C-alpha positions as CSV (number, residue, x, y, z in Angstrom):
1,M,26.4,-43.6,11.3
2,S,24.3,-45.4,8.7
3,D,22.7,-42.4,7.0
4,L,22.5,-42.2,3.2
5,D,25.6,-40.5,1.7
6,P,24.2,-38.1,-0.9
7,R,27.7,-37.5,-2.3
8,L,27.8,-41.0,-3.8
9,P,26.3,-41.8,-7.2
10,W,22.6,-42.4,-6.6
11,L,22.6,-46.2,-7.1
12,E,25.7,-46.6,-5.0
13,A,24.3,-44.5,-2.1
14,L,21.5,-47.1,-1.6
15,K,22.0,-49.9,0.9
16,W,21.2,-53.1,-1.1
17,D,20.8,-56.4,0.7
18,D,23.0,-59.4,0.2
19,Q,20.8,-60.4,-2.8
20,G,21.0,-57.0,-4.4
21,L,17.5,-56.0,-3.5
22,L,15.7,-53.2,-1.7
23,P,12.1,-53.2,-0.4
24,A,9.9,-50.9,-2.3
25,I,6.5,-49.5,-1.2
26,A,4.1,-48.2,-3.9
27,Q,1.9,-45.4,-2.6
28,D,-1.0,-43.6,-4.4
29,A,0.4,-40.2,-5.3
30,V,-2.9,-38.5,-4.6
31,S,-4.6,-40.3,-1.7
32,G,-1.4,-41.5,0.0
33,R,-2.8,-45.0,0.4
34,V,-0.2,-47.7,0.5
35,L,-1.0,-50.0,-2.5
36,M,1.6,-52.7,-2.4
37,F,5.0,-53.8,-1.4
38,A,7.6,-55.5,-3.7
39,F,11.4,-55.6,-4.2
40,M,13.6,-53.8,-6.6
41,N,17.1,-54.5,-7.8
42,R,19.4,-52.1,-9.6
43,Q,18.1,-53.0,-13.1
44,S,14.4,-52.7,-12.1
45,L,15.0,-49.3,-10.4
46,Q,16.9,-48.0,-13.5
47,E,14.2,-49.3,-15.8
48,T,11.5,-47.7,-13.7
49,L,13.3,-44.3,-14.0
50,N,13.9,-44.7,-17.7
51,S,10.3,-45.9,-18.6
52,G,8.3,-43.9,-16.1
53,S,6.4,-47.1,-15.1
54,A,7.1,-49.3,-12.1
55,V,9.3,-52.3,-12.7
56,Y,10.0,-54.7,-9.8
57,W,12.1,-57.8,-9.2
58,S,10.0,-60.9,-8.8
59,R,11.6,-63.2,-6.3
60,S,9.3,-66.1,-7.2
61,R,9.9,-65.8,-11.0
62,H,13.5,-64.7,-10.7
63,R,13.0,-62.0,-13.3
64,L,12.0,-58.4,-13.8
65,W,8.3,-57.8,-13.3
66,R,6.7,-54.9,-15.1
67,K,3.7,-54.0,-13.0
68,G,0.6,-54.4,-15.2
69,E,2.3,-56.6,-17.9
70,E,-0.5,-59.1,-17.6
71,S,-3.4,-57.1,-16.0
72,G,-2.9,-53.8,-17.7
73,H,-2.9,-52.1,-14.3
74,R,0.4,-50.3,-14.7
75,Q,1.9,-47.9,-12.2
76,R,3.0,-44.6,-13.6
77,L,5.8,-43.1,-11.6
78,R,5.5,-39.6,-10.0
79,S,8.5,-39.7,-7.7
80,I,10.9,-42.0,-5.8
81,R,12.1,-41.4,-2.3
82,T,14.3,-43.3,0.1
83,D,14.5,-43.3,3.8
84,C,17.3,-41.8,5.9
85,D,19.4,-45.0,5.7
86,G,18.9,-45.6,2.0
87,D,17.5,-49.1,2.5
88,V,13.8,-48.7,1.6
89,L,12.2,-47.1,-1.5
90,L,8.9,-45.2,-1.6
91,L,7.3,-44.8,-5.0
92,A,4.6,-42.3,-5.5
93,I,2.5,-43.6,-8.4
94,D,-0.6,-43.2,-10.4
95,Q,-2.3,-46.6,-10.5
96,D,-3.9,-47.4,-13.9
97,G,-7.4,-48.9,-13.5
98,G,-7.4,-48.2,-9.7
99,I,-6.4,-51.8,-9.0
100,A,-2.9,-52.7,-7.6
101,C,-3.6,-56.2,-6.2
102,H,-3.9,-59.4,-8.1
103,S,-7.0,-60.1,-6.0
104,G,-8.8,-57.3,-7.9
105,R,-8.7,-54.9,-5.0
106,Q,-7.3,-51.3,-4.9
107,S,-4.6,-52.3,-2.4
108,C,-2.8,-55.4,-1.4
109,F,-3.3,-54.3,2.2
110,F,-7.0,-55.3,2.4
111,Y,-6.9,-57.6,5.5
112,Q,-7.5,-56.0,8.8
113,L,-7.0,-57.6,12.2
114,Q,-10.3,-57.8,14.0
115,G,-9.9,-59.4,17.4
116,H,-7.7,-62.5,16.5
117,L,-8.9,-62.8,12.9
118,W,-7.7,-61.3,9.7
119,V,-10.8,-60.0,7.8
120,A,-10.9,-58.8,4.2
121,V,-12.3,-55.2,4.6
122,D,-11.9,-53.8,1.1
123,P,-14.1,-54.8,-1.8
124,V,-13.0,-56.7,-5.0
125,L,-13.3,-54.1,-7.7
126,K,-12.8,-56.6,-10.5
127,D,-12.9,-60.4,-10.6
128,P,-9.3,-61.7,-11.0
129,E,-10.7,-64.1,-13.7
130,E,-11.7,-61.1,-15.8
131,I,-8.3,-59.5,-15.3
132,Y,-6.1,-62.5,-15.9
133,G,-8.4,-64.8,-17.8
134,K,-7.2,-68.1,-16.4
């Protein structure tokens, strides 16, 4: 049986991968739309709970990534759930500015398969140049 054991301390009950990470899905708390996917480690999960804003582990930067630290599009935490196995996190969040994606869209899941092509079906709400000022 691989179910979560609720008798364990909450961080220990989770099933971390061999790199100490868990997949985390950020979902709009009101609409239910999936906004993005990232990874969390113990430190980012603890900091998310302590601060009330989403903090992830950036695998490319090898450091904590406070969502919105550059863009201002923070994610305010409403709740955290895990699945029956304790190996995936689901964060219900309020998305500041209505933009979760670095592309300037509401969601990172804006490509839709149409036939055999991926088509961007959601509009850019704000030009990334305006957000990040390259």
